C-alpha positions as CSV (number, residue, x, y, z in Angstrom):
1,M,19.1,6.1,43.9
2,S,19.0,4.9,40.3
3,E,20.7,7.4,37.8
4,A,17.7,6.7,35.6
5,D,14.1,4.5,35.3
6,V,15.7,3.1,32.1
7,A,19.4,2.4,30.7
8,V,19.0,1.7,27.0
9,V,22.2,-0.5,25.8
10,G,22.8,0.8,22.4
11,G,22.5,4.4,20.6
12,G,21.8,3.3,16.8
13,L,18.2,3.6,15.5
14,V,16.9,0.6,17.4
15,G,18.1,1.7,21.0
16,A,17.1,5.5,19.5
17,C,13.7,5.3,19.1
18,I,12.9,3.1,22.3
19,A,14.9,5.7,24.4
20,W,12.9,8.7,22.7
21,G,9.6,6.8,23.3
22,L,10.3,5.9,26.9
23,A,11.0,9.5,27.4
24,R,8.2,10.9,25.7
25,V,6.4,9.4,28.3
26,G,7.5,10.4,31.4
27,Q,10.8,7.6,31.8
28,R,14.1,9.3,33.2
29,V,16.6,7.8,30.0
30,T,20.1,7.1,30.0
31,V,21.4,5.6,26.8
32,L,24.3,4.2,27.0
33,D,26.8,3.6,23.6
34,E,30.4,3.1,22.2
35,G,29.9,6.4,20.1
36,D,30.3,7.2,16.6
37,M,32.9,4.8,16.0
38,A,30.7,2.2,16.8
39,V,30.3,-0.6,13.7
40,R,26.2,0.4,13.6
41,A,23.8,-0.7,11.2
42,S,22.3,2.5,11.7
43,R,25.0,3.7,9.4
44,G,24.6,1.5,6.3
45,N,20.9,1.0,6.0
46,F,19.1,1.2,2.8
47,A,16.5,3.6,4.3
48,L,13.5,2.0,3.0
49,V,10.2,1.7,5.2
50,W,9.0,-1.6,3.4
51,V,6.1,-3.9,4.1
52,Q,5.8,-5.5,0.9
53,G,6.1,-9.6,1.5
54,K,7.7,-9.0,5.2
55,G,6.4,-11.6,7.3
56,L,6.3,-15.0,5.0
57,G,7.0,-17.9,7.9
58,L,5.5,-15.3,10.7
59,A,2.1,-13.6,9.8
60,P,2.3,-11.7,13.3
61,Y,5.5,-9.7,11.6
62,S,3.6,-8.8,8.6
63,R,1.3,-7.0,11.0
64,W,3.7,-5.3,13.0
65,T,5.4,-4.1,10.2
66,L,2.1,-2.9,8.7
67,G,1.3,-1.3,11.9
68,S,4.7,0.7,12.0
69,S,4.4,2.1,8.7
70,N,0.7,3.2,8.9
71,A,2.4,5.1,12.3
72,W,5.5,6.5,10.0
73,A,3.6,9.7,9.5
74,T,2.9,10.5,13.1
75,L,6.4,9.9,13.9
76,Q,8.2,12.2,11.2
77,A,5.7,15.1,12.7
78,E,6.4,14.6,16.3
79,L,10.4,14.6,15.2
80,L,9.6,17.8,13.2
81,Q,8.0,19.7,16.1
82,D,10.9,18.6,18.7
83,T,13.7,19.3,16.3
84,G,12.7,21.2,13.4
85,L,14.3,18.7,11.3
86,D,12.1,16.8,8.2
87,V,13.4,13.5,8.3
88,R,11.5,13.6,4.7
89,F,9.1,10.2,5.1
90,E,7.1,9.7,1.9
91,R,5.3,6.9,0.7
92,P,4.2,6.7,-2.6
93,G,4.3,2.8,-3.0
94,G,7.2,0.7,-3.8
95,F,8.3,-2.0,-6.4
96,H,10.4,-5.4,-6.3
97,V,11.5,-5.2,-10.2
98,C,11.7,-8.7,-12.2
99,L,14.6,-8.6,-15.3
100,S,12.4,-12.0,-16.6
101,D,9.3,-13.9,-16.7
102,A,10.9,-16.4,-14.6
103,E,11.4,-14.0,-12.2
104,M,7.8,-13.1,-12.2
105,T,6.7,-16.3,-11.6
106,S,8.4,-16.6,-8.7
107,R,7.7,-13.6,-7.1
108,A,4.1,-14.0,-7.8
109,D,4.3,-17.3,-6.1
110,L,5.9,-15.9,-3.1
111,L,3.7,-13.1,-2.2
112,A,0.5,-15.9,-3.4
113,R,2.0,-17.8,-0.6
114,F,2.3,-14.5,1.9
115,H,-1.2,-13.5,1.6
116,A,-2.4,-17.1,2.1
117,Q,-1.2,-17.3,5.8
118,P,-3.5,-17.2,8.3
119,G,-3.6,-13.8,10.2
120,V,-1.6,-12.0,8.0
121,A,-1.8,-8.3,7.4
122,D,-4.5,-6.5,5.4
123,Y,-3.0,-4.9,2.4
124,R,-3.0,-6.1,-1.6
125,T,0.3,-6.3,-3.7
126,E,-0.1,-6.5,-7.6
127,M,2.0,-7.9,-10.1
128,L,2.3,-5.5,-12.6
129,D,3.5,-6.4,-16.2
130,R,6.0,-4.0,-18.3
131,V,3.3,-1.7,-19.9
132,Q,1.8,-1.4,-16.4
133,L,4.8,-0.7,-14.5
134,G,5.6,1.9,-17.4
135,R,3.1,3.8,-16.3
136,F,4.9,4.3,-12.7
137,L,8.5,4.2,-13.8
138,P,9.0,5.7,-17.3
139,H,12.7,5.1,-17.7
140,L,13.0,1.3,-17.7
141,G,15.6,-1.1,-19.7
142,P,14.3,-3.4,-22.5
143,K,14.9,-6.4,-19.7
144,V,12.5,-5.3,-17.3
145,A,9.7,-8.1,-17.5
146,G,7.9,-6.4,-14.6
147,A,7.2,-5.8,-10.9
148,S,5.2,-6.5,-7.9
149,Y,3.8,-3.3,-6.1
150,S,2.5,-2.2,-2.7
151,A,0.9,1.1,-1.9
152,V,2.5,1.1,1.6
153,D,5.8,0.9,1.0
154,G,7.9,4.2,1.0
155,H,11.5,5.6,2.3
156,V,12.8,8.5,4.4
157,N,16.5,10.4,5.0
158,S,17.4,7.7,7.6
159,L,20.7,9.8,8.5
160,R,18.6,12.8,9.5
161,L,16.2,10.5,10.8
162,F,19.2,8.9,13.1
163,R,20.2,12.9,13.8
164,A,16.3,14.1,14.7
165,L,16.4,10.8,17.4
166,H,19.8,12.6,19.2
167,Q,18.8,15.9,18.8
168,A,15.4,15.1,20.2
169,F,17.1,13.5,23.2
170,E,17.6,17.2,24.4
171,R,14.2,18.2,24.4
172,H,13.3,15.2,26.4
173,R,16.2,14.9,29.1
174,V,17.4,12.0,27.8
175,S,21.5,11.3,28.8
176,Y,23.2,10.2,26.2
177,R,26.7,8.9,27.1
178,A,28.7,7.7,24.2
179,S,32.1,6.1,25.1
180,H,30.1,3.7,27.6
181,A,30.3,0.6,25.8
182,V,28.8,-1.9,28.4
183,L,31.2,-4.7,29.7
184,G,28.9,-6.2,32.2
185,I,25.4,-6.2,33.9
186,E,24.5,-7.2,37.2
187,H,20.8,-7.6,38.9
188,R,20.4,-5.9,42.0
189,A,16.9,-5.8,44.1
190,G,15.4,-2.8,42.6
191,G,17.6,-2.5,39.8
192,F,20.9,-2.6,37.8
193,N,24.6,-2.2,37.7
194,L,26.0,-1.8,34.4
195,T,29.6,-1.6,34.1
196,T,31.1,0.1,31.3
197,S,34.1,1.5,29.7
198,A,33.8,4.6,31.6
199,G,32.5,3.7,35.0
200,E,29.2,2.3,36.4
201,V,26.0,3.2,36.2
202,H,22.8,2.3,37.8
203,A,19.0,2.4,36.4
204,G,15.7,0.4,37.5
205,K,15.0,-1.3,34.5
206,V,17.7,-1.7,31.2
207,V,16.7,-2.4,27.7
208,L,19.7,-4.2,25.3
209,A,19.4,-2.2,21.9
210,A,23.1,-3.2,21.1
211,G,22.4,-5.0,17.9
212,N,24.9,-8.1,17.1
213,A,26.3,-7.2,20.6
214,N,23.1,-8.3,21.9
215,A,24.0,-12.0,21.6
216,T,26.8,-11.4,24.4
217,L,24.9,-9.5,26.4
218,A,21.8,-10.9,26.9
219,P,22.7,-13.7,28.6
220,M,24.1,-11.3,31.6
221,V,20.2,-11.1,32.5
222,G,19.0,-14.6,31.5
223,L,17.7,-13.9,28.1
224,S,18.7,-15.0,24.7
225,A,19.2,-13.3,21.6
226,P,20.5,-15.7,18.9
227,M,22.1,-13.7,16.2
228,R,24.1,-14.4,12.7
229,P,25.6,-11.0,11.7
230,E,25.4,-10.2,7.8
231,R,27.2,-8.2,6.0
232,G,25.9,-5.8,2.6
233,Q,27.3,-3.2,0.3
234,I,25.7,0.0,-0.9
235,I,26.6,2.0,-4.1
236,V,25.6,5.9,-4.3
237,T,25.5,7.5,-7.1
238,E,26.2,11.3,-7.7
239,R,23.0,13.7,-7.5
240,A,20.5,13.5,-10.4
241,Q,17.7,15.4,-11.5
242,P,14.4,13.5,-9.8
243,F,13.5,10.4,-12.0
244,L,12.6,8.1,-9.4
245,R,9.8,9.3,-7.1
246,H,8.8,5.3,-5.7
247,P,11.5,3.4,-4.1
248,L,12.3,-0.3,-5.7
249,S,13.9,-2.9,-3.3
250,T,17.2,-2.5,-4.6
251,V,17.2,1.3,-6.4
252,R,15.9,4.5,-4.4
253,Q,16.4,8.1,-5.1
254,S,17.4,9.7,-2.0
255,D,15.5,13.1,-1.4
256,E,19.0,14.9,-2.1
257,G,18.9,13.5,-5.7
258,T,21.4,10.5,-5.1
259,V,20.7,7.5,-6.4
260,M,21.4,4.4,-3.8
261,I,21.9,0.6,-5.0
262,G,21.7,-2.2,-2.6
263,D,20.6,-5.2,-1.0
264,S,23.6,-7.5,-1.1
265,R,24.1,-10.5,1.3
266,E,27.0,-11.9,2.3
267,E,28.5,-13.9,5.5
268,G,30.8,-12.0,7.1
269,T,31.3,-9.8,10.0
270,D,34.3,-7.5,9.0
271,P,33.0,-4.1,8.0
272,A,36.1,-3.0,6.5
273,Q,36.4,-5.7,3.3
274,M,34.7,-4.2,-0.1
275,N,33.9,-7.2,-2.0
276,Q,34.1,-5.7,-5.5
277,P,32.5,-8.2,-7.8
278,I,29.4,-8.0,-5.4
279,N,29.2,-4.4,-6.5
280,S,29.7,-4.9,-10.2
281,V,27.0,-7.5,-10.1
282,M,24.6,-4.7,-8.6
283,A,25.6,-1.9,-10.4
284,A,25.0,-4.1,-13.6
285,R,21.5,-5.1,-12.3
286,A,20.5,-1.7,-11.7
287,V,21.6,-0.4,-14.8
288,Q,19.4,-3.0,-16.6
289,I,16.3,-1.8,-14.7
290,F,17.4,2.1,-15.2
291,P,19.9,2.5,-18.3
292,L,20.5,6.2,-17.6
293,L,22.3,5.2,-14.6
294,G,25.0,3.8,-16.6
295,A,26.3,7.6,-16.9
296,L,26.0,8.8,-13.2
297,N,29.4,8.6,-11.5
298,V,29.6,6.5,-8.2
299,V,30.6,8.9,-5.3
300,R,31.0,6.6,-2.7
301,T,30.2,3.0,-1.4
302,W,29.8,1.6,1.7
303,R,29.6,-1.6,3.6
304,A,27.8,-2.2,6.8
305,I,27.2,-5.2,9.5
306,R,23.2,-6.1,9.2
307,V,21.9,-7.1,13.0
308,M,20.2,-10.4,11.6
309,P,17.9,-12.7,14.5
310,A,18.9,-16.3,13.6
311,D,15.1,-16.6,11.9
312,G,15.1,-13.1,10.2
313,F,12.4,-12.1,12.4
314,P,12.3,-9.3,15.7
315,I,13.1,-10.3,19.1
316,Y,11.4,-8.8,21.9
317,D,11.7,-10.5,25.2
318,Q,12.0,-9.8,28.8
319,S,13.6,-11.3,32.1
320,Q,11.9,-14.1,34.1
321,S,14.9,-14.3,36.3
322,C,16.1,-10.2,36.4
323,P,12.7,-8.6,36.0
324,G,13.0,-5.3,34.6
325,A,15.5,-6.3,32.0
326,F,14.5,-6.5,27.9
327,V,16.0,-7.3,24.8
328,A,15.1,-5.8,21.2
329,T,16.8,-6.8,18.0
330,C,15.6,-6.6,14.7
331,H,17.0,-6.1,11.1
332,S,14.6,-3.1,10.1
333,G,15.3,-0.6,12.6
334,V,14.3,2.2,10.0
335,T,10.7,0.5,9.1
336,L,10.2,-0.5,13.0
337,A,11.2,2.6,14.3
338,A,7.5,3.6,15.0
339,A,6.6,0.9,16.2
340,H,9.6,0.7,18.5
341,A,8.7,4.2,19.7
342,Y,5.1,4.2,20.3
343,R,4.0,0.7,20.7
344,L,7.3,-1.3,22.4
345,A,8.7,1.6,24.2
346,P,5.3,1.8,26.6
347,M,5.3,-1.5,27.5
348,I,8.4,-1.2,28.9
349,A,7.6,1.8,30.4
350,R,5.3,-0.4,32.5
351,G,7.6,-3.1,33.0
352,Q,5.6,-5.8,31.0
353,L,5.5,-6.9,27.4
354,D,2.1,-7.3,25.7
355,E,1.9,-11.5,25.1
356,Q,-0.7,-10.7,22.7
357,E,1.0,-8.1,20.5
358,V,4.5,-9.5,20.7
359,G,4.7,-12.5,22.9
360,V,5.3,-14.0,19.3
361,F,8.9,-12.4,19.1
362,S,10.2,-13.6,22.3
363,A,13.4,-15.8,21.9
364,R,11.5,-18.6,23.3
365,R,10.3,-19.8,19.7
366,F,13.8,-21.3,19.5
367,D,13.6,-23.4,22.3
368,V,10.4,-24.9,20.3
369,Q,12.3,-25.0,17.0
370,A,15.2,-27.2,18.5
371,Q,12.8,-29.5,20.0
C-alpha cells in the first residue's frame, strides 16, 4: 500500500503550490523536503507577479503567465479562506523604468518583437515618456527618461504566501516531512519507492519540484531537467511612508513599508557569497530612479540561487519509462503559483499532462534544439 497518492519532492513555492493544488482535488499528498535549511529560491525572490514581456522566443509562455496572473486573485481568496492569512496580492500595473533614451529605444524594440509573435498573449504594454510616467510615479529622479507599462503586473507578500501554503497543508491533510532529502527513486509496478535521509516513502505518483536538484533527480525516473543555477542579490531598506503603489521590475515597496531593490544576475551557486560591487550598482540605479531612497537605511541584504532552466522557460514533463513520474521546474514560482495550483496540479492528479496546454514546455524541446 502506498503512503500517498502523490509524493511531491520539494517544499518550496513550486512544490507547495502543486501539493496544495493536488490536495484540494482530493489527492493524498506527502511533501518531502530538506527543511528550513534548504537553499531554496522561495526565501530570496522579489515577489513580483509579473507578465510584461515574458515569453519572448516562446509565445505560449506568455499565455501561461497571463493565465496565472488572471487567477491570482482567486488563489489569494482561497488561501485566506483556508488559513486566515492575507498574502497581500495587488495588481495595480507595473513599470520597467529606463534611465536614458537609448534604454527607451531598446525596451520599445524588445516589446515590439514580443507582441509581434504569432500566438502571443493578448494584453497591452505602453511606452510612457517622463511626463506621462510622472503621473503614476511622482518622486522620479532627473535621469529617468520613461518606462514601459503593463496593467496586468502586480506583486505579493511572498513570505506570507509561503507560510499560507504550508499552513493550508493542515486543512487539506497534506503530510509535510522536513529533513527528508530524497536520495534515490525506484519505480515499481503501481508506484514509487523514494529513499530519503530519514527513511523510505511509498507513493503512487511522484512530482519532482525540487528546484535545481531536479537536474539530479529527474534521470532517476527517465526524465531530464537541464538547469543552470544563477545567483541573485536583494537589498531591503528600513520602513518608509508609502510612496510607491506600483511595482517596478527592480524596485518595489512592500505592504510592510520596506523597499526592495533587486534583479542582479550572476553565474554561481554559492548563496553565502555577497558581491558588494553589484549591490552598489543596484543601489545607485535605484537612487537615480527615486532620489528619496538615498535617505533610507539598508536593514538587510540577501542572496539566493535562482532556479533557471537552460533556456529560461519552465519545464513540465512526464516520464514514459516510469509512468506516474512528473517534473516541474521554473524560475517564476510566485507569478506561476496560480497556474501550478489550478492548472498543473489537476493534470497530475489525472495522471496525464495536457499536451495542448503544456506540451510545449516538455524537456523534449532541448532534444530538438540539439539536432
